[in-house]
N, C-alpha and C positions, 0 to 999 in steps of 0.2 A: 504494500500500500504506500502510495506516495506521501511524503511528509508535507506539512504546510509550507515550510521554507522552500522545498523543491517546487511546489505548485506555484508559489508567488514568483520564484525565479524564472520558471519555464514559460509561464503563460501571462503574467501580469506586468504592469509597468508602475510599480509602487516605490515611493521613496523609502529609504532605510528606516526613517522614523515611523512611517506607516506600517511597515512590515513588523517592526519591533512591537508596536502597539497591538496589532492583530494577534501576534503570538501571545502577548500578555492577556488579551481577551480570552483566547482559547484555554489558557491556563486557569482562568477564574470562572468561566461561564457555566460551570456545574451548578453555581448558586442560582442562576437564572433558569436553567433546565429543571431543577428540583422544585423551585418555588412556583413555576408556571406549569408544572406537570407536563412538560413538552419536550419533544425532540428538537434539537437545534442543528441547523446546517449553515455553515459559512460559505457563501457564494462569492467567488472572485471574478470580476469582469475581465474578459479576454482583452489583451492589449490591442488587437487588430479588429475584432468584430464586437461591437457593443451589444449584439443580440446573444452572444455566447457567454455562458457563465460556467465556471469550474468549481466543483465542490472541494473546498480546501480542508474542511474539518467537519466532524459530526459528533454529537453526543446524545445519549439517551437519558431520560430521567430515572432516578432511583425511587421516586415517590409515586410513580404511576406507570401504566402500560405504555409501550412504545407505539408510535404511529408509523414508524418506518422500519420495517423488518429487515430490509436490505441496506448494506453499506453503500453509500454513493460517493465516498471520498475518492478523488482522482478522476471522476467522470465529468464530462462536459454536457451541457444541455442548452439547446436553442429555445429561448422563451419568446413568445409573441408579446406585443405591446399590452395585451390584456392580462398577462400573468402578473401576480402580485410582486414577484421579484423584479421584473422589468419596470413595473409601475413605481415601486419604491426607488429603484435606481435612477429613473428619469425625473421623478417629481421631488425627490429628497424628502418625502413624507412617509410616515408609517402607513402601510396598506394592509387591510384586514379583509379576509374572505371566509365564508362558512360553507359547510356541506360539500367540501371537496371529497370526491370518492377515491380513496386510496386503499391499497391492500384488500382487494376482493370486496369492494363495496363498503369498507369501514368509513363512516363519516369523520372528517378531520377538519378542524379549524386551523387556518393558516394566517400567520402574521409575518409580514416582511418589514424588517427594520433597516433602513439605510444607515450606514455608518459613514459619518462625514469626516472629511479631512479638509477643513477650511470650507470652501464653496464646492468641493468636489466629493462625490460619493466614491469611496475607495472599496467598499464591499457591501453586501447585503446579508443580514442575519435573518434566517427564516425559522419561525417557530411553528411546529406541527403538534397539535393537541388532539389526541385520540378521544373523540367524544363518547365512544362506547365505554371507555374506562374512566369517565369523569367521576370523581369521588362525590359522595353525597355532601351537600353544602353543610358547613359547620364553621366553628370559630377558626380552626386550623386552616381549612381551605380558604376562607375569606382572607385571613392574615397573609397566607402565602401568595395569593393572587394580587393583593394590594402591594406587597413587596415586589412581585414580578412586574407590575405596571411601573413602579418607580424605577426599577433596574432597566426596564425597556427604554424609558425616557433617557436614562443616563447613558445607555449604550448608544442611542441615537445621537446624543449630544457629545459623545466621546468623553464622558465623565466617569465611565466605568470600563475597566477596573481601575482601582487606585493603588499606587505603590505604597508599601512594598508588597511583592507577591506572596502568596501563601506557600507554606511548606507542605508538599504532597503527603508526606508520611506523618505529619504532626498537627497541622492546622485543622481546626474543626470544620465539618461540613454541615449542610442543612439537616440531614438525617440524624446527626449527633445531638442537635438541640438548637433552637432558634428563639431569640428574644427580640421583640420589636419595642424600641424605646422612642418616646417623642422628644421634641426639642428641649423640653425641660428636664430630661433625664428620667422620666417616669415610665414604667413598664406598661405597655398597652396590651401585649400578648406574649405568652411564653408557651412553647410546646411542652408536652408531658416530659420528654427527655431532658429539657432544660430545667424544668421544675425538679425532677429527680436529682439532677446534678447538684443543684443548690441545696436541696434537702440533705443530701449526703454530706455537704459541707457544713451543715448545722442549721440551716434556715428552717423556720417553722411557719407553716401557712402557705398561702398562695403568693405568687409573684406579682400578679397584675395589680397595678395601683401603687406598688412600691417604687421608691426612687432607687435606681440600680446602684449608683455610687455609694450612697449611705448604707444601703442594705449589705453590700459587699464588705464594707468596712466593719459593720456590726458583727460579722462572722468571726472577727478576731484573726484575720489572715495576716496581720502585720504589714499591710500595704497602705500606708498613710497617703500615698500619692494616687490612689485609685480615683478619688474624686477629681483631682486635677487632671488626670488622664482623660476621663470622660469629657470634662469641660473643654480641654484643649482640643480633643478630637472633634467636638461639635463646632468649634471655631475654625480650626485649620483644615478640616475635611481630610484628615490623614488617617490611614489605617493603622491600628495598633493592636498588638497581641499581648495578653497577660497570662501568666501562669499563677493560678490561685491554689493555695494548699494549706491545710492544717493537719493535725494529728488524725483527723477522721477520714479525710478524702482530699482529692486534688482535682482541678479542672483547668482547662485552657480556654481563654476567650479570644475571639477575633472580632474587634470592634470596627465597624465600617459605617462612616457617616453617609447618609443618603441625601440626595437632592432631587427636586422635581421642578421643572421649568426654571432651573438655575437657582432655586431657593432651597434652604435647608428643609429636609423632610424627615428629620429624626435620625436614629441610629439603628443599624442592624447588628445584632450581636449573635455570633455563632458560638455555641458552648459545647465543649467536649469533655465528658467525664474521663479523666486520665488516671484515676485511682489505680486501676489494675496495671496500666502501663508504667506508672511510677514505681509500683511494687515490683514489677518484673525488672525494671532498670536497676532498682536497689539490689535485687537478688543477683543480677548479672554482675554488678560492681563487686558485690561480696564474693561471688564465685571467681571473678577475674583476680581479685586480690588474693584469694586462697590459692589459686593455681600459681600465681607468681611467687607466693611465699613457699610453696612446695618446691618450685624450681630453685629458689634461693637456698633452701635447706639441702636439696640434692647436691647443689654446687658445693656447699660447705662440706658435705660428707665426702664428695669425690676429692676435694682438695685435701681432706684429712687422709684419705686412702693414698693419694699421691705422695703426701709427706711421709707416710709410713713406709711406702716403697722406697723412697729416697733414703730414709734412715737404714732400711734393711740392706740396700745396695752398698752402702758405705761399709757394712760389716762383712761383705762377701770377700773371700780370699782369692777367688778366681776372676779373671777379667770376663770370661764368658757369662758367669752368673750375674756379675755387676752390670754388664751390658743388657742382659735380658730384663733385669728389674728396671733399668733405666728406660728401656723402650716401653715397658708396661706403664711406668709412671707417666710418660709423655702421652700415651693413649688415654689414660684416665684424665689427665689435665686437659686434653683436647675436648673431651666430653664435658668437663666442668665449665669450659669457656662457653659452650653452647647454652648450658643451663643458666649461666650468669647473664647472658644476653636475654634469654627468655624471661628471666625474673624481672627484667627492666622493661620488657616490651608490653604493649597493650593490644597485640593482635596475634593471630595464629601464624604469622610469617615474621621472619627476622631479616634485618639488614646484614647480609652475610659478610660484607667487606670487612667489618670490624673483627669478626671471628677469624677470617683469613689473615688479617694483619697481625693479630695476636699469635696465631700459629707460626707465622713467618718469623716474628720476633723470638719466639721460644726456640725455633730451630736454629736461628742465628746465634742465640746465646749458647746453645750446646756446641755448635761448630766453633765458636770463639775460643773454646778451651784448647784447640789444637791447630787452628788456622784462622784465616780471615775470610769469611764467606759473606758476600753481599746478597741479601734477599730483597726482592721487590715484587709488587703486584702491578700488572699492566692491564687495565680493564676493570669492569665491575661485575659482581655477582648479582646485584640487585636484591630483590626480596626473594627469600627462599622459605618454603613452608617448613614449619617447625618439625614435621615428621621426617623431612629429608635432611635437616640441618645436622643432626648428630652423625648420620652415616657419611655425609659429605665432609664433615670436619675430620673424621677418622681417616678417610681416604686421603685427604690433603696432607694430614700429619704424616701418614706412612710414606707417601710418595716424596714429600720434602725431606724427611729423614733419610730415605733411601738415596735421594740425590746427593745428600751431604756425605753419607757413609760409604756408598758404593760408587757413585758417579765421581765425586771429588776426592773420595778417600780421606776425608777430614783434612784436606789441604785448602789453600786459598782458591777461590773461584766465585762463580755467580749462580744463583738459583732464582729463576723467574717464574712467577705464577701468572698465567694469562687466562682469565675467565671470560666467557661470553654467555649472556642470558638472552635467549630468543623468546622467552615467555612460555615456551612449551618444553624446552630442555636447556640444560646448562652444559657447555663444553668447557673443560678445564685442561689446559696444557701446563705441565711442569717441566721446565727446561733447565738443564745444567750444561756447563761448558767443560765437563770432565773428559775422561778418556773414552767414554762410551761403553757399550755392552761388550763383553768378552766374545771372542769367536765361538760360534756354535751355541750361543745362548738360546735356550728354549724355555719360555715362560711356563709351559705346561708341565715341565719336568723339574722345575726348580723347587727346592725345599725351603725357600724363604718364607718365614711366617708373615712378614709384612705384606708381601705380594699376595699371599694366600688370603689375608684379611681383606685387602683391596678387592681382589677378584670376587670374593664371596659377597661383600657389601654391594658392589656394583651390579652383580648378577641378581641379587635379591631386589634391587631397585629397578630392574628391567633395563639397565644400561649396558655400555660396552667399555672395555678397558684395553688399551694397546700400549706397547712399549717398544721403542725402536731407536736406532742411532740417527741423529739429526743429519749426518752426512749421507744417509741412504734415502732421504726423502726427495721426491721429485723437485721441490722448490728449494732445495738446499743451496746455499751460497758456497763459492769456492773457499776451501779451508775451514768450513764450519765443522765443529766437532761437539761431542757431548751426546746427551740422551734426551729424548722427548717421551714423556708419559702423557697419554691423552685419556681423559675420562669423559664419557657422555652419559648424563643422567637425566631422565625425564622428570619434570616437576609438575 
């Protein structure tokens, strides 16, 4: 399905300001659809043929049945002069018709609203109301339709929507709760959901007739500026959102000043009971803090194990035993680094560059005991999922130590780490400028514990591991020597 931006770019001749405004309208027009119980279609005039209109966006109401079962976005229609869309576009006035037969004879009321950009009509908003699904008249229906009439006038005069835009996942919607407030701040009507939200906050009795700012302050929400906010919004015609909460419950309010014929027409307040949402967020925060504390304690325990291995290695009388314990200590330390980063992170992925740099420093410190090895990273790992970080850290530790121990043989040289993250996999090259692999080397028959660990971890992750002399590669430069270890791991 074509996007609104694509439709405006391909078929219309609209200024950037008009395009931005139309996208803002589509972001907020759910309020008009729900209060009018109507389907909305945004028609864009073709740049070449004034009789052709393109359907740029469409929305259905959540408060009533749809009048348009088919999606029309991306389609073009040629309308004659008697069609309400053409009539609104040419006359710059709202055009209303009744008893249109759509969807196998279903009677539909249609309202075409020209959207003005100065003296030019830049688009037409068409409302379709399914008359067979019209709700029985009552206080809620009357209040909704009155709000819809006001919003229709604001759309026509380009006074709706008002910045700032709503937040799709947080801002309240009509079905969450609606309160109509007059110019004096007194509540004229509140939907049952809005009444329930305020009663959960501690209000007793009905809302109608109450002054909303004072009533909100009486609930002991600790918001002394609520009164000023409502008054300021009435005067400045600015949209404002408030989070209200006490020990009993919480709610979010979106305050929207209304105008009709360019005169103040009260305030529309959308109310969303966020008690359960806030409770879930508190539980998530607690859970996140618990997980990070666990990572912190695991890191401390691993560092303790590494220290014990270090002490034990110093008491060994043979070089082979001392070296084995030292390698084990480095492996434990590499895992500890991952848990340390995870204990500080707030997501399920970690910035792996920091981990890699710590491993390189650790390897460089070990090599400094017998020679001068320069270690560096060229490129970035990016974000790595926590589930893959531990394995990757062990693989890098083993290969870097292998480069120092066997490639450079604990003498002076360079070890370079070259990561590449494509979003689907990570390719890591570990290069050294040592003597290279011995003649006849076969990785499948080697008894190296480190290479066995690397092969196992990479295989378990569904990746590949190769080891070769740099001089044997097709792109090798003259005189190049040393070893290249390449690991490819999916993420």
